[in-house]
C-alpha positions, -999 to +999 in steps of 0.1 A: -189-052-097-208-070-070-189-096-049-219-118-040-235-102-009-201-091+005-198-057-011-189-039-043-155-034-058-138-016-086-103-015-100-094+020-112-063+039-123-048+071-110-036+099-132-004+081-139-023+049-148-013+031-115-041+006-108-058+005-074-089-011-059-118+003-039-143-015-018-179-005-008-188-028+021-220-048+026-216-080+046-178-078+046-168-045+061-131-047+049-103-037+073-115-039+108-080-042+124-052-019+114-031-011+145-024-045+161+005-070+154-002-090+123-026-064+108-021-042+077+003-015+086+020-002+055+009+007+020+032+017-008+026+034-042+051+033-070+045+062-093+064+082-118+049+115-105+047+116-067+032+152-064+005+144-090-003+111-072-004+127-038-028+154-051-050+128-068-054+106-037-060+136-015-086+152-038-105+119-044-102+102-010-089+128+014-058+107+020-026+122+034+006+109+019+042+109+029+074+101+011+104+082+026+138+088+011+163+060+012+200+064+008+198+041-021+172+063-039+141+049-054+139+014-068+114-002-092+129-038-087+123-066-062+145-061-031+159-086-006+150-084+031+160-050+045+161-035+080+149+000+084+154+017+118+122+027+135+101+009+110+110-028+109+122-055+085+107-058+051+112-074+017+097-066-018+086-097-036+068-108-068+044-137-073+048-162-102+026-139-124+048-108-118+025-090-093+047-071-069+040-068-032+059-062+001+059-078+035+070-062+067+076-072+103+071-039+122+093-029+151+075-025+184+066+011+192+091+028+215+078+045+247 
């Protein structure tokens, strides 16, 4: 759909039915800043089939993916604030409508 004169967007689903959005810029180019403090630095995907999802996003968008294993294993619930060495402090939250999201305060790069 058109978003006024700002661009076009679509909400799609991957092979597991996980929804995601795409943006075709016009006046609003989208993410201009991604590597400075306060900018977007981390995206997560919760999927029942990681290999299929990684293959899908690579074949459709050319995106590389990586998995992080936690001692606690995987979790599909809202988590309290957690410190992760080399990454930062993060929490998984849910808004009043049940939409889940995470926030992170990244550690400063070493060296």
